[in-house]
C-alpha positions as CSV (number, residue, x, y, z in Angstrom):
1,M,0.0,0.0,0.0
2,T,2.9,2.4,0.7
3,S,4.2,2.0,-2.8
4,L,0.8,3.0,-4.2
5,W,0.9,6.2,-2.2
6,K,4.4,6.9,-3.4
7,L,3.2,6.6,-7.0
8,L,0.2,8.8,-6.5
9,F,1.8,11.5,-4.4
10,K,5.4,12.0,-5.6
11,R,7.5,14.5,-3.6
12,P,9.9,16.8,-5.3
13,A,13.4,15.4,-5.5
14,E,15.8,16.4,-2.8
15,R,18.8,18.3,-3.8
16,H,22.3,18.4,-2.3
17,F,24.0,21.6,-1.1
18,A,27.4,22.4,0.3
19,R,28.2,25.6,2.3
20,L,31.5,27.2,1.4
21,D,33.5,29.6,3.5
22,S,35.2,32.7,2.2
23,H,38.2,30.6,1.1
24,G,36.1,28.2,-0.9
25,L,36.4,25.4,1.7
26,C,33.4,23.1,2.3
27,Q,32.0,23.6,5.8
28,A,28.7,21.8,5.8
29,F,26.2,19.7,3.7
30,K,22.5,19.9,3.5
31,R,19.9,17.9,1.6
32,C,16.6,19.6,0.9
33,Q,14.1,20.5,-1.8
34,Q,15.0,24.2,-2.1
35,Q,18.3,26.1,-1.8
36,P,19.0,27.0,1.8
37,A,18.7,30.6,2.9
38,G,21.9,32.5,3.6
39,S,25.1,32.9,1.6
40,G,27.7,30.4,0.7
41,W,25.4,27.5,-0.3
42,V,26.1,25.9,-3.7
43,E,24.3,23.0,-5.3
44,I,26.4,19.8,-5.7
45,S,25.7,16.5,-7.4
46,E,26.3,14.3,-4.2
47,I,27.5,14.5,-0.7
48,R,31.0,13.2,0.1
49,L,32.3,13.5,3.6
50,H,35.9,13.7,2.5
51,W,35.1,17.1,0.9
52,L,34.7,18.7,4.4
53,N,37.4,21.3,5.1
54,R,38.6,21.0,1.5
55,P,37.8,22.8,-1.7
56,L,35.1,21.2,-3.8
57,P,36.2,19.5,-7.0
58,A,34.8,21.3,-10.0
59,S,32.9,18.2,-11.1
60,A,30.9,18.3,-7.9
61,R,29.1,21.5,-8.6
62,V,25.7,21.4,-10.4
63,C,25.4,24.2,-12.9
64,P,22.2,26.3,-12.5
65,P,19.7,25.9,-15.3
66,V,20.2,28.5,-18.0
67,R,17.1,30.6,-18.6
68,Q,16.7,31.2,-22.3
69,H,15.0,34.4,-23.3
70,K,12.5,34.2,-26.1
71,V,13.9,36.1,-29.1
72,Q,11.3,38.4,-30.6
73,P,11.5,38.9,-34.3
74,A,12.5,42.3,-35.4
75,L,9.7,44.6,-36.6
76,A,9.8,45.6,-40.2
77,A,10.1,49.3,-40.8
């Protein structure tokens, strides 16, 4: 019965975040649905404890989705 409820009422996926200090060192991790309030939080692909007190590898960061603006056709003169 639990699996039926999970199919009917899906929760948004949890995302992973790391808090970086002013030197770029990882200080904390958090798993939640929205980006945490406050400065220094970046979205990462996964949580790895050996990243604590070290710089995050570039491959760990998740790039924010790029918003594409609709290009409007030029008006004829």
